[in-house]
C-alpha positions in Angstrom: 43.1 -6.5 33.4 43.8 -7.2 29.5 45.9 -4.7 27.4 43.6 -3.4 24.6 45.0 -4.5 20.9 43.7 -1.6 19.2 43.3 2.0 18.8 40.6 4.5 18.9 39.6 7.8 16.7 37.5 10.1 18.4 34.9 12.4 17.0 33.3 15.3 18.5 29.7 16.0 17.7 29.1 13.4 15.0 26.0 14.0 13.0 24.3 10.6 11.8 22.4 10.1 8.4 19.5 10.0 10.2 20.0 13.6 11.9 20.9 12.6 15.3 24.4 14.3 16.7 26.5 12.5 19.1 28.8 14.9 21.2 31.3 12.3 21.1 31.7 9.0 19.4 34.7 6.3 19.0 35.8 4.1 15.9 37.8 1.6 17.1 40.5 0.2 14.5 43.5 -2.1 14.1 46.3 -1.9 11.4 48.5 -4.7 10.0 51.8 -4.4 7.9 53.7 -1.0 7.0 52.3 1.7 5.2 54.1 2.6 2.0 55.8 6.1 1.9 53.6 7.0 -1.3 50.4 5.3 0.8 49.7 3.3 -1.9 49.1 0.1 -0.5 46.2 0.3 1.7 43.4 -2.1 2.0 40.2 -1.3 4.1 38.6 -4.6 5.5 35.5 -3.6 7.5 33.8 -6.0 9.7 30.8 -8.1 9.6 27.6 -8.7 12.1 28.5 -9.4 15.2 32.2 -9.6 14.6 35.2 -7.8 16.0 38.8 -7.3 14.3 39.8 -10.2 16.5 37.1 -12.1 14.8 38.0 -11.6 11.5 41.9 -10.8 11.3 42.4 -14.5 10.9 42.7 -13.8 7.4 45.6 -11.2 7.3 48.9 -12.5 7.2 52.1 -13.8 5.0 50.4 -16.2 2.4 47.0 -15.1 3.7 44.0 -13.9 1.7 45.3 -10.2 2.5 49.0 -10.1 2.6 50.6 -8.3 5.6 54.0 -8.3 3.9 52.9 -6.5 1.3 50.0 -4.5 2.2 48.9 -2.2 4.8 45.6 -3.4 6.0 43.2 -1.2 8.4 40.2 -3.0 10.0 37.5 -0.3 11.4 35.2 -2.1 13.9 31.8 -1.2 12.6 29.1 1.0 14.9 27.4 -1.1 17.1 29.7 -4.2 17.2 30.8 -3.4 20.7 34.2 -1.7 20.2 33.1 1.2 18.2 30.4 3.6 19.2 27.5 1.2 20.3 24.2 1.0 22.4 26.4 -0.6 25.1 28.8 2.1 25.4 26.6 5.1 24.8 26.7 7.9 27.2 23.5 9.6 28.2 20.9 10.7 26.9 21.5 7.6 24.8 21.8 4.2 25.7 20.5 0.6 25.7 17.1 1.8 25.3 17.6 4.8 23.1 20.2 4.1 20.3 20.1 6.2 17.3 20.1 4.4 13.9 23.6 4.0 12.6 23.9 3.4 8.8 26.4 2.6 6.4 26.8 6.0 5.5 27.8 6.5 8.7 30.3 3.8 8.9 31.8 5.0 5.3 31.9 8.6 6.3 33.6 7.7 9.7 36.4 5.6 8.0 37.1 7.9 5.4 37.6 10.6 8.2 40.0 8.0 10.1 41.9 7.0 7.2 42.3 11.0 5.8 43.2 12.5 9.2 45.6 9.6 10.9 47.2 8.4 7.9 47.1 11.0 5.3 45.3 8.2 3.2 42.7 9.5 0.3 42.9 6.5 -2.1 42.3 2.7 -1.1 44.0 0.1 -3.4 40.8 -2.3 -2.2 38.4 -2.6 0.0 37.7 -6.0 0.8 34.5 -7.2 3.1 32.5 -10.2 3.7 28.6 -9.9 4.5 28.3 -6.8 6.3 31.9 -5.8 5.5 30.8 -6.3 2.0 27.9 -3.8 2.1 30.4 -1.4 3.4 32.7 -2.0 0.5 30.1 -1.3 -2.0 28.9 1.7 -0.1 32.6 3.2 -0.4 32.5 2.5 -4.3 29.5 4.3 -4.4 29.9 7.2 -2.2 33.4 7.8 -2.9 34.1 6.1 -6.4 36.9 8.1 -7.0 38.8 7.0 -3.6 38.6 3.4 -4.4 40.7 1.5 -6.8 39.0 -2.0 -6.3 36.5 -3.7 -4.4 36.2 -7.6 -3.4 32.6 -7.8 -2.1 31.9 -11.4 -0.5 28.7 -12.8 0.3 26.9 -9.0 0.5 24.6 -6.7 -1.2 24.1 -3.1 -2.3 20.9 -3.3 -0.9 19.2 -5.6 1.7 16.7 -7.4 -0.1 13.0 -8.1 1.0 13.8 -11.9 1.7 17.1 -11.0 3.7 14.8 -8.7 5.6 12.6 -11.7 6.6 15.4 -13.8 7.7 16.5 -10.7 9.9 13.0 -10.1 11.4 12.9 -13.9 12.3 16.6 -13.6 13.9 15.2 -10.4 16.0 12.0 -12.3 16.9 14.0 -15.1 18.6 16.3 -12.7 20.3 13.2 -10.3 21.7 11.2 -13.7 22.5 13.4 -13.8 25.8 11.4 -13.0 29.2 14.0 -10.0 29.8 12.7 -8.1 26.9 11.1 -5.0 28.0 9.7 -3.4 24.7 12.9 -1.0 24.3 15.6 -3.0 26.1 16.8 -6.1 28.1 16.2 -5.9 31.9 19.1 -8.5 31.9 21.6 -10.6 30.1 19.1 -12.4 27.6 20.7 -16.2 27.2 17.6 -17.6 26.3 17.0 -15.6 23.8 20.5 -15.3 22.4 20.6 -19.2 22.1 17.7 -19.2 20.3 19.0 -16.4 18.1 22.3 -19.1 17.6 19.9 -21.8 16.4 18.0 -19.9 14.4 21.0 -18.1 12.6 22.5 -21.5 11.9 20.1 -23.0 9.9 20.2 -20.1 7.4 24.1 -19.5 7.5 24.8 -23.1 6.3 23.2 -25.1 3.4 21.3 -27.9 3.6 24.0 -29.7 1.7 26.4 -28.8 4.6 24.4 -30.6 7.2 23.3 -33.3 4.6 27.2 -34.1 4.4 27.7 -33.5 8.4 30.8 -31.2 7.8 30.5 -29.8 11.5 32.2 -33.5 12.3 34.7 -32.6 9.9 35.4 -29.0 11.5 35.8 -30.9 14.9 32.7 -30.9 16.2 31.2 -34.3 17.8 27.6 -34.0 17.0 25.1 -31.6 15.4 24.0 -30.7 19.1 27.7 -30.0 19.9 28.0 -27.4 16.7 25.0 -25.6 17.8 26.1 -25.3 21.2 29.7 -24.5 20.8 29.7 -22.5 17.5 26.4 -20.5 17.5 25.1 -20.4 20.7 28.5 -19.4 22.1 29.2 -17.0 19.3 26.0 -14.9 20.4 26.1 -15.3 24.1 29.3 -13.3 24.1 27.7 -10.2 22.6 25.7 -7.4 24.2 22.1 -8.1 22.8 21.3 -4.4 22.4 24.7 -4.3 20.1 23.4 -7.3 18.1 19.9 -5.6 17.8 21.4 -2.1 16.6 23.8 -3.9 14.2 20.5 -5.7 12.6 19.0 -2.2 12.2 21.8 -1.2 10.2 22.0 -4.5 8.0 18.3 -3.9 7.2 18.9 -0.3 6.3 21.6 -1.2 4.2 21.0 0.5 0.6 23.8 2.1 -1.3 21.4 4.4 -3.0 19.3 5.8 0.1 21.1 9.0 0.5 21.1 12.5 -1.1 23.5 11.5 -3.8 21.4 8.8 -5.4 18.0 9.5 -3.8 16.8 5.6 -4.0 18.0 4.9 -7.4 19.8 1.8 -6.7 21.1 1.2 -10.8 22.6 4.6 -10.8 24.3 3.7 -7.6 25.5 0.8 -8.9 26.4 2.2 -12.1 28.7 5.1 -10.7 30.8 2.0 -9.1 33.7 2.6 -11.4 36.3 0.6 -9.4 37.6 -2.9 -10.7 35.3 -5.3 -8.5 35.0 -8.9 -7.9 31.7 -9.7 -6.4 31.9 -13.2 -4.7 28.5 -14.6 -3.6 28.7 -18.3 -2.3 26.7 -20.5 -4.8 24.6 -21.7 -1.6 24.1 -18.6 0.5 20.6 -18.8 1.7 19.7 -14.9 2.3 22.6 -13.1 0.0 21.9 -15.1 -2.9 23.8 -15.4 -5.9 20.9 -14.8 -8.2 20.6 -11.0 -6.0 24.4 -10.4 -6.6 24.5 -11.2 -10.2 21.8 -8.7 -10.7 23.7 -6.0 -8.9 26.8 -7.1 -10.6 25.4 -6.7 -14.2 24.9 -2.9 -13.2 28.3 -2.2 -12.3 30.6 -0.9 -15.2 33.8 -2.8 -14.1 32.7 -5.7 -12.1 33.3 -9.6 -12.3 30.7 -12.1 -10.9 32.8 -14.7 -9.4 30.5 -17.0 -7.3 31.9 -19.4 -4.9 31.1 -22.9 -5.5 30.6 -24.4 -2.2 28.2 -26.2 0.1 29.2 -23.8 3.4 26.6 -21.4 2.5 27.1 -17.8 4.1 30.2 -19.0 5.5 31.9 -19.9 2.7 32.6 -16.4 2.4 34.4 -16.6 6.1 36.1 -20.0 5.8 37.6 -20.3 9.0 37.3 -24.0 9.1 37.5 -24.4 5.4 40.8 -24.3 3.9 39.4 -24.9 0.2 37.3 -21.8 0.4 40.0 -19.9 1.6 42.1 -20.8 -1.1 39.3 -19.7 -3.8 39.4 -16.2 -1.9 42.8 -16.1 -1.5 43.1 -16.5 -5.6 40.8 -14.3 -6.3 42.3 -11.3 -4.3 45.6 -11.8 -5.9 44.1 -11.5 -9.2 42.4 -8.7 -8.5 45.1 -6.8 -6.9 47.5 -7.8 -9.8 44.9 -6.2 -12.4 
């Protein structure tokens, strides 16, 4: 048996944004560093698509992007990621074939309760997030503007664009093309569909220049096929396919203005983000495009548009294999926290 390396915050009768009430729900989280006596040093670091805290904690530590010697960092695992409440662990009458929609409204409200009820934290020094984590960071800024001092949103968006939705529908079609798909659930682990999903994803997550220059070889892979199998197929094969589908639904629904506060007015929601913000798209991101990010940033009153000049595409924002882009992120966060 393995020892659990995270804590769980439990909810009773958690009502989701779309009106479904879960009699019991869980938010899995892990902390790093020490909470200051005045609680002024808290950084919230939400997870991204298909990721759990063990996948993203690499950038935490002395001298890393998020310095745990100075800051108290909390990673809340997103609903649907397999650790927090997800299709794979929902109790009846819910389950893999009957999963409610989880939105980022649900994620950030659960995170607010965790911070307040477990740690007594009412205001955050920084919300840092990549991809779907960046979506959650921007939701924090719009929904709780008085609780967030700074935001660093890396390769994300305030609203999922139409083109991004097209990409996600392609990923969904690849996964549900598996013969085990029954229309609302998989009858068995869909290895063929997960492998297909990984190969579709690989073509979007990294730029044309990345492949032209064969940077996968510099990252330690012996061939393109080795990269696709060991990095991309393996990444999705380890996850529950129902969780991955539910996370796609959360991503597609992501919109900081889709709530009772802003009633679909994205410009008003962006204008309400008063936190000092750094918005960092990758110049070569194919689905969270820098053009979309620049339009959104221009509507945020205290935001700086700071693109990452990289050919690593979307993965420039999570540079586990690329120390140059990690340096860019570390410098940007240090400047934001010093401001």
